[in-house]
N, C-alpha and C positions, 0 to 999 in steps of 0.2 A: 913817349906817349903810347907806343905800341905795347910796352911791357905792362902798363897799368890798365890798358883796355882789355886785355885778355882776362885778368882776374875779375873784372866787372862782369864779363860774360859768364865766368864760372859762378859768380854769386847769383846771377839770374837762374842758372841751372839749379843752384841750391834752393832758391825760392820755389822753383817748380817742384823740387823734391819735397819741400815742406808741404806744398799743396797735395802732393800724392800721399804723403804721410797722413794728412787729414782725411783723405779718401779711405786710407787703410783703416782708420778709426771707425769711419762710417760703415765700412764693409763689415768690420768686427761687430758693430752694434746690430747690423741687419742680419747677421749670421745666426741669430737665436730663433729657434722655432719651438713651440710648445710640443712636448712629446706626449702622445696619448698614453693613457695608463697601461694598456696592454703591451706597449713597446718599451715602457720606461725601464723595466727590470733588466732589459738587454743592454742598456747604456751604462758604461763604466767610466771611471775617472780617466782612464787611458784614452777612451774615445773622445771625451770632451777636450783633453789636453791636445791631442793630435789635431782635432778640428781647428782649434784656435791657433795653435802654433804653425800649422801648415799655411793658413791664410796670411799670417803675419810674416813668416819666413819668405814666402813667394814675393811679397811686396818689397821687403827690405833687401833681399838678395838682388832683386832687379835693379834697385837704385844703387846698391853697393857696386854692382858691375859697371853701371854708368860712371860712377865716381872713379872707379879703378881705371876705366878707359881714359877718363880725362887726365888722371894722374900720369898714366903712361905717355899720353900725347905731350903733356907738359914736360915730362922728363926728356922726351926725344927732342923737343924744341930747345930745351935747356935754358929756361928763364932763370934769372938770378934770384928772383924772389920766391922761387918754388919751394925752397926748404922751409921758409917761414910760413908761406901759405899752406903748406901741407900740414904743419902742426895746427894752424888755425882751423883748417878744414876738418882735421881729425877731431879736434875739440868740438867744432860745430856739429859734426855728425853725431858724436856721442851725446851732445846736449839735446839734439833732436830725437835721438833713439831712446833716451831715458824715459821721456813721457810715454813713448810707445810701449816700452817694457812694463812701466807701471800700469798703463791702460790694459795691456794684455793680462797682467796679473789680476787687476780689478775685474776685468771682463770674465776671466776664468772663475774668480771667486763669486761674482754675481750669478754666473750661470750655475755654479754648484749650489749656491743658496736657493736659486729659483727651483732647480731640480729637487733639492732637499725639501723645499716648501711644498712642491707639487706632490712629492712622495708622501710627505706627512699628511697632506690633505687627502690623498688617495687612501692611505692607511686608515685615517680617521673615518672616511666614508665607508671603507670596507668593514671597519669595526662596527659602525652604526648599523650597516646592513646585516651583518652577522647577528648583532644583538636583536634586531627586529625579527630576523628569521627564527632566532631562538625563542623569542617571545611567542611568535605564531605557532611554532612547534609545540611549545609548552601549553599554550592555550588549547591547541587542537588535541593534545594528549589528555589534558584535563577534561575537555568536553567529551572525548570518547570514553574516558573513565566514568564520567557522570552518566553518560548515556547507557554504558554497559551496566553500571550499578543500578540505574533506574529500570532498565529492562529486566535485570535479575530480580529486583524487588517486585516488579510487575508479575514476573513468572511465578515467584513464590506466593504472591498474593492470590493470583488466579488458581494456583494449585491448592492453596488453603481454602479458597471459596469452593472449589470443586469437591474437596474432602468434606467440607461442612455440608454442602448440598447433598452429597452421597449419604452422609450420616442422617440428615433430615429425611431424605427419601426412604432410607431403610426403616427408620423409625415410623414414618407415616404408613408405609406398606405393611409393617407389622401391626400397627393399630387398626388398619382397614381389615386385615385378615382376622384379627381378634373380634372386631365388630361384626363381620360377616358370619362368623361362627355363632356368636351370641344371638344375633337377630334371627338367623336361620333356625336356631333351636327354639327360641321363644316366640317367633313370629310377631314380635312387637315392632311393627314397621314404623310407627310414628316415633318410637324411641330411637330407632336407628336413624331416621331422618334428622331428628334433633341433634344427635351426637355427631352426625356427619358434617354439619355446618363448619365448626372450627377446623376440622381436618382438611376440608375442601379449601378453605380460605388459606391455610398454610401451604397447601400444594400450589395454589395460585401465586403465592408470594415468592416461592423458590423457582417459579416459572418452569416447572416440569410438566409439560403438556401431556405426556403419556400418563403420568400419575393423576393429573386432573381428569383425564378421560376415564380412568378407572373409577375414581370417586363419583363422577357424574353418572356412570353406568349404574352403579348401585343406588345412587340417589333417585334416578329415574325409575329404576326397577322397583324399589320399595314403595315409591309414590304410586306406581302402577298397581302393585299388589294390594296396596291400601285402598285402591279404588278411587283415588283423588285425581280423576282425569283432567279436571280443570286446572289443578295445580301443576299437573304434568305439562299441560299446554302452555302455562305461564313459564315454567322452567325452560321449555323449548325456546320461547321468545327471548328469555334472558341470556341464554348461553350459546345459541346456535351460530351467532355471527362471529364470536371470538374463539370458539373451541370446536374441535373436531369430534363428532360422536361416533361411537362404534356402530357397526351394522345392527347389532342386537338392540342398541338404544333407539335407533331409528325405527326398528320394527315395533318396539313397545310404544313409541310415540304414535306410530300409525294405528296401532290397536286402540290406544286412548282416544285418538281423533275419530276412529270408527265408532266407538261407543258414544262419543259426544254427538256424532252425526245421527246415530240411531235415536238418541234421546231428544234432540231439538230439531232434527231434519234441516240443519243449516247447511246450505251449499258450501259455506266457507270451511266447515269441518270436513265435508266430503273431499274438498280439494286438498286440505291439509293432510288428510289420511292418505290419499293417493300420492301426494308429493313425498311424504315420509317413506312410503314403500319404495318409491323410485330411488330415494337417497340410500336406503338400505341395500338395494340391488346394485347401485353404483359402487358401493363398498365391497359387496360380496355377491357376485352375479349368479351363483348357483344356490343362493339362500332361498329355501322353499317357503318359509313362513310369510314373507311379504306378499307372495303370490296368493296365498290363502286369504289374507286380509283384503286384497283387491277383489277377489271373487265375492266375498261377503258384502263389501261396499256396493258392488254392482247389483247384487240381489236385493239389498235394502231399497235402492232406487227403483228397481224393477217392480217390487211389491207396492210401492207407494205412487208409482207413476200411473196416471189415468189415461194418458195419451198412448194409443196403441203403437204408433210409430216410434215414440220415445222408449216405450217398453221393449220393442224389438231391437232398438239401438243398444240398449243396456245388455240384452241377451247376446248380441253380437260381440260387444266388448268383452263380456265374460267368457264367451266361447274361445276367444283367441288365447286366453291364458293357459288352460290345460293343453290345448293343441301345441303351444310353444314349449311347455315344460316336459311334455312326453316325447318330444321329437329328438331330444338329446340321447347320447349313448350311456350316460350315467343315470343312476336312479336316486341319488341323494336328494335332488330338488323335489322330485315327485314324492319321495318318502316324507320329507319335512312338511310339504303342503298338505298331503292327505292326513298325516298325523294330527296336525292342528285342527283340521275340519272334523275329523272323526272324534277327537276328544271333546270338542265343544258342541257337537251335535245334540247331545243329551240335555244341554241347558236351554230348554225351550223358552224360558223367560228372558234370556239374553239374545244369543245369536242362533240358537238351535233351529228356530223356524226358518230363518233365511238360508241356513245350510241345507235344510230339507228341500227348500225350493231349488237350490242349486242341483241337488241329486235328481230331483224330479225332471228338470229341464235338460240335463245332460247325463243321462244314465250310462251311456256307452263311454263317454269321456271319464266319468267318475270310476267306472269299472276298470278302465285302462290305468287310471291313476292308482287305484288300489293294487292292481297287479304289480306295478313297478314298486309300490311301497313294500309289498311282501318280498319281492326279489331283493330289495335292499336289506330287509331283515335277515334273509338267508345269508347274504354276503357277510353281514356283521357277525352272525353266529359262526360262520365258517372261519372268520378271522379270529373270533374269540377262542376257537378250538386250537 
């Protein structure tokens, strides 16, 4: 009975070995971890094989050592059945190890398949990302090419527009010069005004404000020389809000309003005359002609004013003007103001009488004004030499 009891105990140990083999399988199953993409390339077949085989070998070697120990003990004890039992035990162990070997092989293969599948997915993902990046780069390049092309076209169009505008401006300036020469010789101011219209409109279309200002100057000037002061006043209302007048244009507007004031005694035209003179002086502060117009306007009011206090107020307003223009160190303002007064003094039916009134009320100031006028003439003659 003692001989058969020992093998049973050994079979119990073998059953326990079978359970441990089962745990080895579970450990093998649990030993797989998904490798991140960035670390996958560093994993080789050797790493995988070593990982699986090390875990399996540790477990099997442990139990083989146990079995060997049992065998040695049995050999020492000397059981008769040991020889047969050893053969059975060897066969049993091989039978138990075969599934382990197969499981190890399958686990290795499965892990390799999983790694290969992961690698394939990562490569596919990388390929798609690269394709998307390439599409974005191509789209960006095409957009930049279109933008650069559009900008180049825009530059060329603007250059062409500029060239066309320059050509039109040159042509219009040539036509204006021709017209000035023709009207200056014939003095047919009405004809010049009529011919001016289309050219002025064209200058406005090309939006050349400097050229428009040139055309307006001559339009206003010929209207003034024609004596159409009411038309000149209308032209002022039509263009002064949108276009900038030259100081000479404002001076002519002031003269026209002065004549209208003299004709109808309207305070509105007096105000418009003085405003036009102020505009001219804002453009050209040492311009003498607007000062002369202001003096005449005050003399018109002085002559027609019945109230002594108001008459005195007009004289005071007039007195300030020559005092101001004779206080400067240059003579050009005095020269231009006196020249206009002196040239128009002989036209008694127009403004001559009011200019006489000016000289009568301010003889000393007018004498000073004339002296500065003559000094400017001498300077101009000296420069001419």
